N, CA, C and O atoms as a MOPAC input file, in Angstrom:
PM7 MOZYME 1SCF
protein

 N     -1.04300 1    -3.58400 1     4.72800 1
 C     -2.20900 1    -2.72500 1     4.79700 1
 C     -3.16300 1    -3.21300 1     5.88100 1
 O     -3.70100 1    -2.42300 1     6.65700 1
 N     -3.36000 1    -4.52200 1     5.92000 1
 C     -4.28700 1    -5.08500 1     6.90300 1
 C     -3.75300 1    -4.92400 1     8.32200 1
 O     -4.51400 1    -4.60400 1     9.23400 1
 N     -2.47200 1    -5.13900 1     8.51600 1
 C     -1.88400 1    -5.02400 1     9.85600 1
 C     -1.90700 1    -3.57300 1    10.33100 1
 O     -2.24900 1    -3.29800 1    11.48100 1
 N     -1.54700 1    -2.65700 1     9.45200 1
 C     -1.58300 1    -1.23700 1     9.81500 1
 C     -3.00800 1    -0.79200 1    10.09500 1
 O     -3.25600 1    -0.06200 1    11.05500 1
 N     -3.94700 1    -1.22700 1     9.26000 1
 C     -5.35100 1    -0.87700 1     9.47600 1
 C     -5.88200 1    -1.42600 1    10.78700 1
 O     -6.58600 1    -0.73200 1    11.51900 1
 N     -5.54500 1    -2.66700 1    11.07900 1
 C     -5.98900 1    -3.27300 1    12.33800 1
 C     -5.38100 1    -2.53800 1    13.53400 1
 O     -6.06600 1    -2.27500 1    14.52200 1
 N     -4.10300 1    -2.21400 1    13.43700 1
 C     -3.44900 1    -1.49000 1    14.52900 1
 C     -4.07300 1    -0.10600 1    14.71800 1
 O     -4.30600 1     0.31800 1    15.85000 1
 N     -4.34300 1     0.59700 1    13.62200 1
 C     -4.96300 1     1.91800 1    13.71700 1
 C     -6.34500 1     1.82600 1    14.34700 1
 O     -6.74100 1     2.69000 1    15.13000 1
 N     -7.06300 1     0.78800 1    14.00400 1
 C     -8.40700 1     0.59900 1    14.57300 1
 C     -8.33500 1     0.30100 1    16.07000 1
 O     -9.06200 1     0.89600 1    16.86600 1
 N     -7.46000 1    -0.61600 1    16.44100 1
 C     -7.38900 1    -1.02700 1    17.84300 1
 C     -6.72100 1     0.02200 1    18.73800 1
 O     -7.17600 1     0.25400 1    19.85800 1
 N     -5.66600 1     0.64800 1    18.26200 1
 C     -4.91800 1     1.58500 1    19.08900 1
 C     -5.57600 1     2.95500 1    19.14700 1
 O     -5.69200 1     3.55200 1    20.21700 1
 N     -6.00800 1     3.45300 1    17.98300 1
 C     -6.52900 1     4.81600 1    17.92500 1
 C     -8.04500 1     4.88800 1    17.84600 1
 O     -8.61200 1     5.97900 1    17.91000 1
 N     -8.70800 1     3.75500 1    17.71100 1
 C    -10.15600 1     3.74900 1    17.66800 1
 C    -10.74400 1     4.29600 1    16.37400 1
 O    -11.89500 1     4.73100 1    16.34300 1
 N     -9.95200 1     4.27400 1    15.31000 1
 C    -10.43100 1     4.74600 1    14.00700 1
 C    -11.44300 1     3.73100 1    13.47700 1
 O    -11.22600 1     2.52800 1    13.62500 1
 N    -12.53300 1     4.17600 1    12.87000 1
 C    -13.49400 1     3.23000 1    12.30100 1
 C    -12.78900 1     2.26600 1    11.32900 1
 O    -11.84300 1     2.65900 1    10.64600 1
 N    -13.24700 1     1.01000 1    11.26900 1
 C    -12.53700 1    -0.01600 1    10.49500 1
 C    -12.23800 1     0.35100 1     9.03600 1
 O    -11.12400 1     0.11800 1     8.56800 1
 N    -13.19700 1     0.91400 1     8.31800 1
 C    -12.95000 1     1.22800 1     6.90800 1
 C    -11.93500 1     2.35800 1     6.74700 1
 O    -11.11200 1     2.32600 1     5.83100 1
 N    -11.98700 1     3.34800 1     7.62300 1
 C    -10.99800 1     4.42700 1     7.55600 1
 C     -9.62100 1     3.92500 1     7.96700 1
 O     -8.61000 1     4.36500 1     7.41900 1
 N     -9.57500 1     3.00800 1     8.92600 1
 C     -8.30000 1     2.41200 1     9.32900 1
 C     -7.70700 1     1.60200 1     8.17900 1
 O     -6.49700 1     1.62900 1     7.95600 1
 N     -8.55800 1     0.88400 1     7.45200 1
 C     -8.08300 1     0.13100 1     6.29300 1
 C     -7.58900 1     1.07700 1     5.19500 1
 O     -6.60900 1     0.78100 1     4.51200 1
 N     -8.25700 1     2.19400 1     5.03200 1
 C     -7.79700 1     3.19200 1     4.06600 1
 C     -6.42600 1     3.73000 1     4.46500 1
 O     -5.56300 1     3.91400 1     3.60600 1
 N     -6.21800 1     3.98000 1     5.73400 1
 C     -4.90500 1     4.40700 1     6.20500 1
 C     -3.85600 1     3.34200 1     5.90900 1
 O     -2.76700 1     3.65100 1     5.42700 1
 N     -4.18600 1     2.09900 1     6.19700 1
 C     -3.25600 1     1.00000 1     5.92100 1
 C     -2.92900 1     0.88100 1     4.44900 1
 O     -1.77900 1     0.63900 1     4.08300 1
 N     -3.92600 1     1.04900 1     3.60400 1
 C     -3.70700 1     0.96500 1     2.15800 1
 C     -2.84200 1     2.11400 1     1.66700 1
 O     -2.03400 1     1.94800 1     0.75300 1
 N     -3.01500 1     3.28000 1     2.27600 1
 C     -2.25300 1     4.45500 1     1.86000 1
 C     -0.76800 1     4.31200 1     2.17800 1
 O      0.07600 1     4.72900 1     1.38400 1
 N     -0.44600 1     3.74200 1     3.30400 1
 C      0.96100 1     3.62500 1     3.70200 1
 C      1.57600 1     2.27900 1     3.32300 1
 O      2.72900 1     2.01600 1     3.66400 1
 N      0.83000 1     1.42600 1     2.62800 1
 C      1.31100 1     0.07100 1     2.33600 1
 C      2.44500 1     0.02900 1     1.30900 1
 O      3.31500 1    -0.83900 1     1.39300 1
 N      2.45000 1     0.92600 1     0.36900 1
 C      3.46100 1     0.82700 1    -0.68300 1
 C      4.80500 1     1.34900 1    -0.19700 1
 O      4.88500 1     2.23400 1     0.65500 1
 N      5.85100 1     0.77500 1    -0.76400 1
 C      7.21000 1     1.20500 1    -0.47700 1
 C      7.77700 1     1.77600 1    -1.76100 1
 O      8.02000 1     1.03600 1    -2.71400 1
 N      7.98600 1     3.05300 1    -1.79800 1
 C      8.48100 1     3.71800 1    -2.98900 1
 C      9.95700 1     3.38500 1    -3.20300 1
 O     10.74700 1     3.45100 1    -2.26100 1
 N     10.33700 1     3.02700 1    -4.44100 1
 C     11.75100 1     2.74100 1    -4.69800 1
 C     12.66300 1     3.91900 1    -4.35300 1
 O     13.82200 1     3.70800 1    -3.99600 1
 N     12.17300 1     5.13300 1    -4.45200 1
 C     12.99800 1     6.30500 1    -4.12400 1
 C     13.38200 1     6.32200 1    -2.64800 1
 O     14.42400 1     6.87200 1    -2.29200 1
 N     12.56300 1     5.73400 1    -1.79100 1
 C     12.91700 1     5.68300 1    -0.37400 1
 C     13.95200 1     4.60800 1    -0.08700 1
 O     14.65600 1     4.67700 1     0.92100 1
 N     14.05100 1     3.61400 1    -0.96500 1
 C     15.00500 1     2.53200 1    -0.74900 1
 C     16.41900 1     2.89200 1    -1.18800 1
 O     17.38900 1     2.38500 1    -0.62500 1
 N     16.54500 1     3.76300 1    -2.18700 1
 C     17.86200 1     4.09400 1    -2.72500 1
 C     18.82200 1     4.61400 1    -1.64700 1
 O     19.94200 1     4.11000 1    -1.56300 1
 N     18.43900 1     5.60300 1    -0.81400 1
 C     19.37600 1     6.06400 1     0.22100 1
 C     19.74300 1     4.96800 1     1.22400 1
 O     20.86900 1     4.92000 1     1.71800 1
 N     18.79800 1     4.10400 1     1.51400 1
 C     19.07500 1     3.00500 1     2.44300 1
 C     20.11100 1     2.06800 1     1.84500 1
 O     21.04100 1     1.64900 1     2.53400 1
 N     19.96000 1     1.73800 1     0.57000 1
 C     20.89300 1     0.82400 1    -0.07700 1
 C     22.27200 1     1.45700 1    -0.27800 1
 O     23.25300 1     0.73500 1    -0.45100 1
 N     22.36300 1     2.75700 1    -0.25900 1
 C     23.67400 1     3.42400 1    -0.34200 1
 C     24.42800 1     3.30900 1     0.97400 1
 O     25.65800 1     3.26600 1     0.99100 1
 N     23.69100 1     3.26000 1     2.07000 1
 C     24.31600 1     3.20000 1     3.38900 1
 C     24.58100 1     1.77700 1     3.84900 1
 O     25.52500 1     1.52900 1     4.59900 1
 N     23.75300 1     0.84500 1     3.40400 1
 C     23.88800 1    -0.54900 1     3.82400 1
 C     24.45800 1    -1.34600 1     2.65700 1
 O     23.96700 1    -1.25200 1     1.53300 1
 N     25.47300 1    -2.11300 1     2.92300 1
 C     26.09600 1    -2.91700 1     1.87500 1
 C     25.25900 1    -4.17400 1     1.61800 1
 O     25.17200 1    -5.05600 1     2.47200 1
 N     24.65300 1    -4.24300 1     0.44700 1
 C     23.97500 1    -5.46200 1     0.00600 1
 C     24.34500 1    -5.69800 1    -1.45700 1
 O     24.80300 1    -4.79300 1    -2.15500 1
 N     24.13900 1    -6.91300 1    -1.89200 1
 C     24.46200 1    -7.26300 1    -3.27400 1
 C     23.56700 1    -6.49300 1    -4.23500 1
 O     22.40100 1    -6.22300 1    -3.94700 1
 N     24.14300 1    -6.14400 1    -5.39100 1
 C     23.38500 1    -5.39900 1    -6.39800 1
 C     22.15100 1    -6.16000 1    -6.85200 1
 O     21.09200 1    -5.57000 1    -7.06500 1
 N     22.29000 1    -7.45900 1    -6.99800 1
 C     21.15500 1    -8.26800 1    -7.46000 1
 C     19.99300 1    -8.22900 1    -6.45800 1
 O     18.82900 1    -8.14400 1    -6.84900 1
 N     20.31800 1    -8.29200 1    -5.19200 1
 C     19.26900 1    -8.22100 1    -4.16700 1
 C     18.62400 1    -6.84100 1    -4.15900 1
 O     17.40400 1    -6.72900 1    -4.04600 1
 N     19.42800 1    -5.79300 1    -4.27900 1
 C     18.89300 1    -4.43300 1    -4.31200 1
 C     17.95400 1    -4.25100 1    -5.50600 1
 O     16.87700 1    -3.67200 1    -5.36500 1
 N     18.35600 1    -4.73900 1    -6.67000 1
 C     17.50900 1    -4.62600 1    -7.86300 1
 C     16.21100 1    -5.40600 1    -7.70000 1
 O     15.15400 1    -4.94700 1    -8.13100 1
 N     16.28300 1    -6.58400 1    -7.07900 1
 C     15.08200 1    -7.39600 1    -6.85100 1
 C     14.12000 1    -6.67500 1    -5.91300 1
 O     12.91500 1    -6.64100 1    -6.16500 1
 N     14.64200 1    -6.10300 1    -4.84300 1
 C     13.79500 1    -5.39600 1    -3.87700 1
 C     13.17600 1    -4.16200 1    -4.51700 1
 O     11.99600 1    -3.88300 1    -4.30300 1
 N     13.95000 1    -3.42200 1    -5.29500 1
 C     13.40600 1    -2.22500 1    -5.94200 1
 C     12.36000 1    -2.59100 1    -7.00200 1
 O     11.37900 1    -1.86900 1    -7.17500 1
 N     12.56200 1    -3.70000 1    -7.70600 1
 C     11.56100 1    -4.14300 1    -8.68800 1
 C     10.26700 1    -4.53500 1    -7.99300 1
 O      9.17800 1    -4.19200 1    -8.45300 1
 N     10.39100 1    -5.25200 1    -6.88600 1
 C      9.20200 1    -5.64000 1    -6.12200 1
 C      8.50200 1    -4.40300 1    -5.60700 1
 O      7.27300 1    -4.34100 1    -5.59200 1
 N      9.26800 1    -3.42600 1    -5.18600 1
 C      8.70000 1    -2.19700 1    -4.67100 1
 C      7.91300 1    -1.45700 1    -5.75200 1
 O      6.83100 1    -0.93200 1    -5.48900 1
 N      8.45500 1    -1.41900 1    -6.95800 1
 C      7.75400 1    -0.75800 1    -8.06000 1
 C      6.44800 1    -1.48100 1    -8.38800 1
 O      5.43400 1    -0.83200 1    -8.64300 1
 N      6.46100 1    -2.81100 1    -8.38400 1
 C      5.24400 1    -3.59100 1    -8.61800 1
 C      4.24700 1    -3.36200 1    -7.48700 1
 O      3.04400 1    -3.24700 1    -7.72300 1
 N      4.74900 1    -3.29700 1    -6.27000 1
 C      3.90500 1    -3.09500 1    -5.10000 1
 C      3.18400 1    -1.74900 1    -5.16600 1
 O      2.04500 1    -1.63500 1    -4.71500 1
 N      3.84500 1    -0.72500 1    -5.72900 1
 C      3.20900 1     0.59300 1    -5.83400 1
 C      1.92500 1     0.54400 1    -6.65300 1
 O      0.91400 1     1.13500 1    -6.27200 1
 N      1.97000 1    -0.15500 1    -7.76800 1
 C      0.77300 1    -0.25500 1    -8.61600 1
 C     -0.34900 1    -0.99100 1    -7.88700 1
 O     -1.50500 1    -0.56800 1    -7.93000 1
 N     -0.01400 1    -2.07300 1    -7.23100 1
 C     -1.03700 1    -2.83400 1    -6.51300 1
 C     -1.59700 1    -2.03000 1    -5.33500 1
 O     -2.79500 1    -2.08300 1    -5.05900 1
 N     -0.73400 1    -1.29300 1    -4.65000 1
 C     -1.19800 1    -0.47100 1    -3.52900 1
 C     -2.11600 1     0.64200 1    -4.01900 1
 O     -3.08000 1     0.99400 1    -3.34000 1
 N     -1.82400 1     1.19600 1    -5.18600 1
 C     -2.69000 1     2.24300 1    -5.73900 1
 C     -4.07600 1     1.68000 1    -6.05400 1
 O     -5.08600 1     2.31400 1    -5.74900 1
 N     -4.12600 1     0.50800 1    -6.65600 1
 C     -5.40900 1    -0.13400 1    -6.95400 1
 C     -6.17400 1    -0.39200 1    -5.66000 1
 O     -7.37200 1    -0.12300 1    -5.57100 1
 N     -5.47000 1    -0.91800 1    -4.65900 1
 C     -6.11600 1    -1.22300 1    -3.39000 1
 C     -6.59900 1     0.05000 1    -2.69700 1
 O     -7.70700 1     0.08400 1    -2.16100 1
 N     -5.77200 1     1.09300 1    -2.70500 1
 C     -6.14600 1     2.35300 1    -2.06200 1
 C     -7.39100 1     2.95100 1    -2.69700 1
 O     -8.30800 1     3.36800 1    -1.98900 1
 N     -7.43500 1     2.99800 1    -4.02300 1
 C     -8.60600 1     3.56700 1    -4.69000 1
 C     -9.84100 1     2.68800 1    -4.52100 1
 O    -10.96300 1     3.19500 1    -4.49700 1
 N     -9.64800 1     1.39000 1    -4.40600 1
 C    -10.78600 1     0.50000 1    -4.14900 1
 C    -11.37100 1     0.76200 1    -2.76800 1
 O    -12.58700 1     0.88200 1    -2.61900 1
 N    -10.51000 1     0.85100 1    -1.76000 1
 C    -10.98400 1     1.12600 1    -0.40200 1
 C    -11.58500 1     2.52600 1    -0.32900 1
 O    -12.59100 1     2.73600 1     0.34900 1
 N    -10.97400 1     3.48500 1    -1.02600 1
 C    -11.52200 1     4.84000 1    -1.04100 1
 C    -12.93000 1     4.85600 1    -1.63000 1
 O    -13.80600 1     5.56300 1    -1.13000 1
 N    -13.14900 1     4.08500 1    -2.68200 1
 C    -14.48300 1     3.97800 1    -3.26200 1
 C    -15.48800 1     3.42100 1    -2.27200 1
 O    -16.62900 1     3.87800 1    -2.21700 1
 N    -15.06800 1     2.43300 1    -1.48800 1
 C    -15.95600 1     1.87100 1    -0.46700 1
 C    -16.22800 1     2.88300 1     0.64600 1
 O    -17.36400 1     3.01800 1     1.09900 1
 N    -15.19900 1     3.58500 1     1.08100 1
 C    -15.36300 1     4.56500 1     2.15500 1
 C    -16.25400 1     5.72400 1     1.71400 1
 O    -17.06500 1     6.22300 1     2.49400 1
 N    -16.10000 1     6.14500 1     0.47300 1
 C    -16.89600 1     7.26400 1    -0.04100 1
 C    -18.35900 1     6.87200 1    -0.24300 1
 O    -19.21400 1     7.73200 1    -0.45700 1
 N    -18.63700 1     5.58700 1    -0.17600 1
 C    -20.01900 1     5.14600 1    -0.23600 1
 C    -20.61000 1     5.12900 1    -1.62200 1
 O    -21.77800 1     5.47000 1    -1.80900 1
 N    -19.80800 1     4.73300 1    -2.60400 1
 C    -20.33600 1     4.66200 1    -3.96100 1
 C    -21.41900 1     3.59000 1    -4.06600 1
 O    -22.21600 1     3.59800 1    -5.00500 1
 N    -21.44700 1     2.66700 1    -3.10100 1
 C    -22.50800 1     1.67800 1    -3.05900 1
 C    -22.22300 1     0.41400 1    -3.84400 1
 O    -22.76700 1    -0.64200 1    -3.52100 1
 N    -21.39200 1     0.49000 1    -4.85800 1
 C    -21.11500 1    -0.67800 1    -5.69100 1
 C    -19.61700 1    -0.87500 1    -5.75200 1
 O    -18.86200 1     0.06500 1    -6.00100 1
 N    -19.18900 1    -2.11900 1    -5.52000 1
 C    -17.77500 1    -2.43600 1    -5.65600 1
 C    -17.64000 1    -3.61600 1    -6.60100 1
 O    -18.29600 1    -4.64300 1    -6.42700 1
 N    -16.80000 1    -3.46500 1    -7.58200 1
 C    -16.53400 1    -4.51900 1    -8.53700 1
 C    -15.02800 1    -4.71800 1    -8.64500 1
 O    -14.31700 1    -3.79900 1    -9.05100 1
 N    -14.52000 1    -5.91200 1    -8.28500 1
 C    -13.07500 1    -6.13800 1    -8.39600 1
 C    -12.55900 1    -5.93000 1    -9.81900 1
 O    -11.47700 1    -5.37400 1   -10.00300 1
 N    -13.30900 1    -6.36400 1   -10.81700 1
 C    -12.85300 1    -6.16600 1   -12.19200 1
 C    -12.89600 1    -4.68600 1   -12.56600 1
 O    -12.02000 1    -4.20300 1   -13.28300 1
 N    -13.90000 1    -3.97000 1   -12.09000 1
 C    -13.95900 1    -2.53600 1   -12.33000 1
 C    -12.77800 1    -1.81400 1   -11.69600 1
 O    -12.23600 1    -0.87000 1   -12.27000 1
 N    -12.38400 1    -2.26500 1   -10.50500 1
 C    -11.22700 1    -1.65300 1    -9.83100 1
 C     -9.95600 1    -1.89300 1   -10.61900 1
 O     -9.11500 1    -1.00000 1   -10.73000 1
 N     -9.80600 1    -3.10100 1   -11.17300 1
 C     -8.61200 1    -3.39400 1   -11.97400 1
 C     -8.56000 1    -2.54500 1   -13.22800 1
 O     -7.49900 1    -2.04500 1   -13.60000 1
 N     -9.71000 1    -2.37900 1   -13.88600 1
 C     -9.72800 1    -1.56800 1   -15.10600 1
 C     -9.50000 1    -0.08600 1   -14.80200 1
 O     -8.87300 1     0.62300 1   -15.58900 1
 N    -10.01300 1     0.37800 1   -13.65800 1
 C     -9.80000 1     1.77700 1   -13.28100 1
 C     -8.32800 1     2.02700 1   -13.02100 1
 O     -7.94200 1     3.14700 1   -12.68900 1

């Protein structure tokens, strides 16, 4: 998220918070996108399952991060890490 946001800011001149929001939005890797790749590329089942499990965990964390950054961009004025986790 940080690398994509930084690249969007530097390359396209997007304001930093909006660039970070873009990075947060594209940060997650959906397990559904990995399945076709794993069908075409031969890898061990255990490795495929590990990557897909990490991807599923990453989706939840990316959603929390995306909504946290969205709250900051929308200008709610108050940010609470614990509030973001509970939301």
